[in-house]
C-alpha positions as CSV (number, residue, x, y, z in Angstrom):
1,X,33.1,15.0,-8.5
2,X,29.5,13.5,-8.8
3,X,28.4,10.9,-6.3
4,X,28.6,8.0,-8.8
5,X,32.5,8.6,-9.1
6,X,33.3,8.4,-5.8
7,X,32.8,5.0,-4.1
8,X,33.1,6.2,-0.6
9,X,30.2,8.5,-1.0
10,X,28.1,5.6,-2.3
11,X,26.2,5.7,1.0
12,X,23.1,7.6,2.0
13,X,22.5,9.0,5.7
14,X,18.8,9.0,6.4
15,X,17.6,11.5,9.0
16,X,14.9,9.2,10.4
17,X,11.5,9.9,11.9
18,X,13.0,12.1,14.6
19,X,16.0,13.7,16.1
20,X,15.1,13.4,19.4
21,X,17.0,10.8,21.6
22,X,14.6,10.5,24.2
23,X,11.7,9.2,21.5
24,X,14.0,6.6,20.1
25,X,12.9,3.9,22.3
26,X,9.3,4.5,22.5
27,X,8.7,5.1,18.6
28,X,10.6,1.7,18.1
29,X,8.5,-0.3,20.5
30,X,5.4,1.4,18.9
31,X,6.4,0.7,15.4
32,X,7.4,-2.7,16.3
33,X,3.9,-3.4,17.6
34,X,2.1,-2.0,14.6
35,X,4.5,-4.0,12.3
36,X,3.6,-7.2,14.5
37,X,0.0,-6.5,14.3
38,X,0.3,-5.7,10.5
39,X,2.1,-8.9,10.0
40,X,-0.1,-11.2,11.8
41,X,-3.4,-9.6,10.5
42,X,-2.5,-9.6,6.5
43,X,-0.6,-13.1,6.8
44,X,-3.6,-14.4,8.9
45,X,-6.1,-13.0,6.4
46,X,-4.2,-14.7,3.4
47,X,-4.0,-18.0,5.4
48,X,-7.3,-17.9,6.5
49,X,-9.1,-17.4,2.8
50,X,-6.4,-20.3,1.7
51,X,-7.7,-22.5,4.5
52,X,-11.5,-21.9,4.6
53,X,-13.3,-23.4,1.5
54,X,-16.3,-20.5,2.5
55,X,-13.9,-17.8,1.3
56,X,-12.8,-19.4,-2.0
57,X,-14.6,-16.9,-4.3
58,X,-13.2,-13.9,-6.5
59,X,-13.7,-11.3,-3.9
60,X,-11.6,-13.0,-1.0
61,X,-9.1,-14.0,-3.8
62,X,-8.6,-10.4,-4.3
63,X,-8.6,-9.7,-0.5
64,X,-6.0,-12.3,-0.1
65,X,-3.6,-10.7,-2.7
66,X,-4.5,-7.2,-1.3
67,X,-3.2,-8.4,2.3
68,X,-0.2,-9.9,0.5
69,X,0.5,-6.6,-0.9
70,X,0.1,-4.6,2.4
71,X,2.4,-7.4,4.2
72,X,5.0,-6.6,1.5
73,X,4.8,-3.0,1.3
74,X,5.0,-2.8,5.2
75,X,8.0,-5.1,5.1
76,X,10.1,-2.9,2.6
77,X,9.8,0.2,4.9
78,X,9.1,-0.6,8.6
79,X,12.3,-3.0,9.2
80,X,14.4,-0.5,8.0
81,X,13.1,2.2,10.3
82,X,13.2,0.1,13.2
83,X,16.9,-0.6,12.6
84,X,17.3,3.1,12.5
85,X,15.8,3.9,15.9
86,X,18.5,1.9,17.4
87,X,21.6,2.6,15.6
88,X,23.7,5.6,16.0
89,X,24.0,6.7,12.2
90,X,21.5,5.8,9.9
91,X,23.6,4.8,6.6
92,X,22.0,2.9,3.8
93,X,24.1,1.8,0.5
94,X,22.8,3.3,-2.6
95,X,22.2,0.1,-4.1
96,X,19.9,-0.5,-1.1
97,X,18.3,2.7,-1.4
98,X,17.5,2.1,-5.0
99,X,16.2,-1.6,-4.1
100,X,13.9,0.0,-1.4
101,X,12.6,2.6,-3.8
102,X,11.8,-0.1,-6.4
103,X,9.8,-2.4,-4.3
104,X,7.8,0.5,-2.6
105,X,6.7,1.9,-5.9
106,X,5.8,-1.6,-7.1
107,X,3.4,-2.1,-4.1
108,X,2.2,1.3,-3.9
109,X,1.1,1.4,-7.4
110,X,-0.2,-2.5,-7.5
111,X,-2.3,-1.5,-4.4
112,X,-4.2,1.4,-6.4
113,X,-4.7,-0.8,-9.1
114,X,-5.9,-3.9,-6.9
115,X,-8.2,-1.3,-5.4
116,X,-9.6,-0.7,-8.7
117,X,-10.0,-4.4,-9.7
118,X,-12.0,-5.0,-6.0
119,X,-14.3,-1.9,-6.9
120,X,-15.1,-3.8,-10.3
121,X,-15.6,-7.1,-8.1
122,X,-18.1,-5.1,-5.8
123,X,-19.9,-3.6,-9.1
124,X,-20.6,-6.7,-10.6
125,X,-22.8,-8.3,-7.9
126,X,-24.6,-5.4,-7.0
127,X,-25.5,-4.2,-10.6
128,X,-25.6,-7.6,-12.2
129,X,-26.0,-10.2,-9.3
130,X,-27.4,-13.0,-12.0
131,X,-24.1,-12.5,-14.2
132,X,-21.5,-12.5,-11.4
133,X,-20.4,-16.3,-11.3
134,X,-20.1,-16.0,-15.4
135,X,-18.2,-12.6,-15.5
136,X,-15.6,-13.1,-12.4
137,X,-14.5,-16.5,-13.8
138,X,-11.1,-17.4,-12.1
139,X,-8.9,-16.4,-15.2
140,X,-10.2,-13.1,-15.3
141,X,-9.4,-12.5,-11.6
142,X,-5.8,-13.9,-12.3
143,X,-5.2,-11.6,-15.4
144,X,-6.3,-8.5,-13.0
145,X,-4.2,-9.3,-10.5
146,X,-1.4,-9.9,-13.2
147,X,-2.1,-6.5,-14.9
148,X,-1.9,-4.6,-11.2
149,X,1.5,-6.2,-10.8
150,X,2.7,-5.4,-14.2
151,X,2.0,-1.8,-14.0
152,X,3.5,-1.6,-10.6
153,X,6.6,-3.2,-12.1
154,X,6.6,-0.8,-15.0
155,X,6.2,2.2,-13.0
156,X,9.2,1.0,-10.6
157,X,11.4,0.3,-13.4
158,X,10.7,3.7,-14.9
159,X,11.2,5.6,-11.6
160,X,14.3,3.6,-10.2
161,X,16.0,3.9,-13.8
162,X,15.4,8.0,-13.6
163,X,16.7,8.1,-10.3
164,X,20.0,5.8,-11.5
165,X,20.9,8.7,-14.1
166,X,21.1,11.7,-11.3
167,X,24.3,12.7,-10.1
168,X,24.5,13.2,-6.1
169,X,27.3,15.7,-4.8
170,X,25.2,18.5,-3.0
171,X,24.6,16.2,-0.2
172,X,24.2,12.4,0.9
173,X,21.7,13.0,3.7
174,X,18.1,12.1,3.0
175,X,15.7,14.1,5.0
176,X,13.3,11.1,5.6
177,X,13.1,7.7,7.3
178,X,13.4,5.9,3.7
179,X,14.3,6.4,0.0
180,X,11.2,7.9,-1.4
181,X,11.2,9.6,-4.8
182,X,10.8,13.3,-3.7
183,X,13.6,13.4,-0.9
184,X,15.9,11.5,-3.6
185,X,15.5,14.0,-6.1
186,X,16.5,16.7,-3.6
187,X,19.9,15.3,-3.1
188,X,20.8,15.9,-7.0
189,X,23.0,18.7,-8.0
190,X,21.6,19.5,-11.3
191,X,18.6,21.7,-10.9
192,X,17.3,21.8,-14.2
193,X,17.7,17.8,-14.6
194,X,15.9,17.5,-11.1
195,X,13.2,19.7,-12.4
196,X,12.4,17.9,-15.4
197,X,12.6,14.7,-13.4
198,X,10.3,15.9,-10.5
199,X,7.9,17.0,-13.3
200,X,8.1,13.5,-15.0
201,X,7.6,11.7,-11.6
202,X,4.7,14.0,-11.0
203,X,3.1,12.9,-14.3
204,X,3.7,9.4,-13.8
205,X,2.4,9.6,-10.0
206,X,-0.8,11.6,-11.3
207,X,-1.6,8.9,-14.0
208,X,-1.4,6.1,-11.2
209,X,-3.4,7.8,-8.8
210,X,-6.0,9.4,-11.3
211,X,-6.6,5.9,-13.2
212,X,-7.7,4.1,-10.5
213,X,-9.5,7.0,-8.5
214,X,-11.6,7.4,-11.8
215,X,-12.3,3.8,-12.2
216,X,-13.4,3.4,-8.5
217,X,-15.4,6.5,-9.0
218,X,-17.2,5.2,-11.7
219,X,-17.8,1.8,-10.3
220,X,-19.5,3.5,-7.3
221,X,-21.4,5.8,-9.1
222,X,-23.5,2.9,-10.8
223,X,-23.4,1.0,-7.4
224,X,-24.8,3.9,-5.6
225,X,-27.6,4.7,-8.6
226,X,-28.6,1.0,-8.0
227,X,-28.7,1.2,-4.3
228,X,-31.0,4.3,-4.7
229,X,-33.3,2.2,-6.8
230,X,-33.5,-0.9,-4.3
231,X,-37.0,-0.5,-2.4
232,X,-36.2,-3.8,-0.1
233,X,-34.5,-2.7,3.0
234,X,-32.6,-6.1,3.1
235,X,-31.4,-5.9,-0.3
236,X,-30.1,-2.4,0.4
237,X,-28.1,-3.2,3.7
238,X,-26.8,-6.4,1.7
239,X,-25.5,-4.3,-1.0
240,X,-24.2,-1.6,1.0
241,X,-22.7,-4.1,3.4
242,X,-20.6,-5.5,0.1
243,X,-19.4,-2.1,-0.4
244,X,-18.7,-0.2,3.0
245,X,-15.5,-1.9,3.7
246,X,-13.8,-1.8,0.4
247,X,-14.8,2.2,0.2
248,X,-13.3,2.7,3.7
249,X,-10.2,1.2,2.6
250,X,-10.4,3.0,-0.9
251,X,-10.9,6.6,0.9
252,X,-8.0,6.0,3.5
253,X,-5.5,5.0,0.5
254,X,-6.3,7.8,-2.0
255,X,-6.7,10.4,1.0
256,X,-2.9,9.6,2.3
257,X,-1.6,9.2,-1.2
258,X,-2.9,12.7,-2.1
259,X,-1.9,14.3,0.9
260,X,1.6,12.6,0.5
261,X,2.3,13.6,-3.2
262,X,0.1,16.1,-4.4
263,X,0.0,19.1,-1.8
264,X,1.8,22.4,-2.2
265,X,5.4,22.0,-1.4
266,X,4.9,25.1,1.2
267,X,1.7,23.7,2.7
268,X,3.6,21.7,5.3
269,X,7.0,21.3,6.9
270,X,9.3,17.9,5.9
271,X,8.5,16.7,9.5
272,X,5.0,16.9,9.0
273,X,5.6,15.0,5.4
274,X,7.5,12.3,7.4
275,X,4.1,11.9,9.6
276,X,1.8,11.5,6.6
277,X,4.2,8.9,5.0
278,X,4.2,7.2,8.4
279,X,0.5,6.8,8.0
280,X,0.5,5.0,4.6
281,X,3.7,3.0,4.9
282,X,2.9,1.5,8.5
283,X,-0.8,2.5,9.4
284,X,-2.8,1.3,6.3
285,X,-1.3,-2.0,6.1
286,X,-2.2,-2.6,9.8
287,X,-5.7,-1.0,9.4
288,X,-6.9,-3.0,6.1
289,X,-7.0,-6.4,7.8
290,X,-9.1,-4.8,10.9
291,X,-11.6,-3.2,8.4
292,X,-12.1,-6.0,6.3
293,X,-12.5,-8.5,9.1
294,X,-14.2,-7.0,11.8
295,X,-17.0,-5.7,9.1
296,X,-17.5,-9.0,7.3
297,X,-19.6,-11.8,8.5
298,X,-17.8,-14.4,6.2
299,X,-14.6,-14.0,7.7
300,X,-15.6,-13.9,11.2
301,X,-17.8,-17.0,10.3
302,X,-14.7,-18.9,8.7
303,X,-12.4,-17.9,11.3
304,X,-14.6,-19.5,13.9
305,X,-14.5,-22.7,12.0
306,X,-10.9,-22.7,11.9
307,X,-10.7,-22.1,15.5
308,X,-13.2,-24.7,16.3
309,X,-11.5,-27.4,14.1
310,X,-7.9,-26.4,15.7
311,X,-9.2,-27.0,19.2
312,X,-10.9,-30.3,18.0
313,X,-7.9,-31.5,16.6
314,X,-5.8,-30.3,19.5
315,X,-8.2,-32.2,21.9
316,X,-8.0,-35.6,19.6
317,X,-4.4,-35.4,19.9
């Protein structure tokens, strides 16, 4: 009997990040701290950009949306992982698993295309500085944001629709701490259908990784060509400073995604794959606001102004 034909089997059991009881509490405290830092950092970045007129530019508009995506992507995964650390049996309903997969795919795909839009936003001021205000007008920025989310939703619908067509009777134990595509596929009892779905999923993931990577690479090829021909050291450091934070974020994102989904199956154990997934789902949302805030003079200046304004308002009260 298939999974969908048995109501009692409409639950999965996730193995979690570790099976060692002595590590459950330390890991719970560690990831709770990471999640809190990530939430405060990304939410604080979005609120700071909204509250500071100094940051009302296309670059920071993209950054606020990027922070929102990081906040959402970590919220899709981390709370469930934290609950699993303190529960004896890590069960999740089939509908909850599908929902988690759906939103995870939306945000991971949208993040890749957001980085592409941000690369274009870096390209214009470096290569065509006089045309920046003409090119990056508000409705174009909103259109790029909308396209990123639409592509994320389309990818999520495609993945989850395909997953919902599978039947599961071989096992209901997911060897992971969340409902990712590959561990989900391993539960299907039809090898031929699973192989086709795995190839289709690989093709879709390859497209959503290759397109942003190529677009970012082309943008930075023009940027580095432009920087190479700059003779003024002041302009050189200014242009490089504009791109450095984004380049670090792109490198971390593409590197972690490649390591997670495009390595050979035999090259790492399942436990190592969980560790690589942890880096993307929890560490990157925490690192991104730190990268953009610590390396950005405008963000630090705006933060100081907001803090001074808040202190002044508090003293007046």
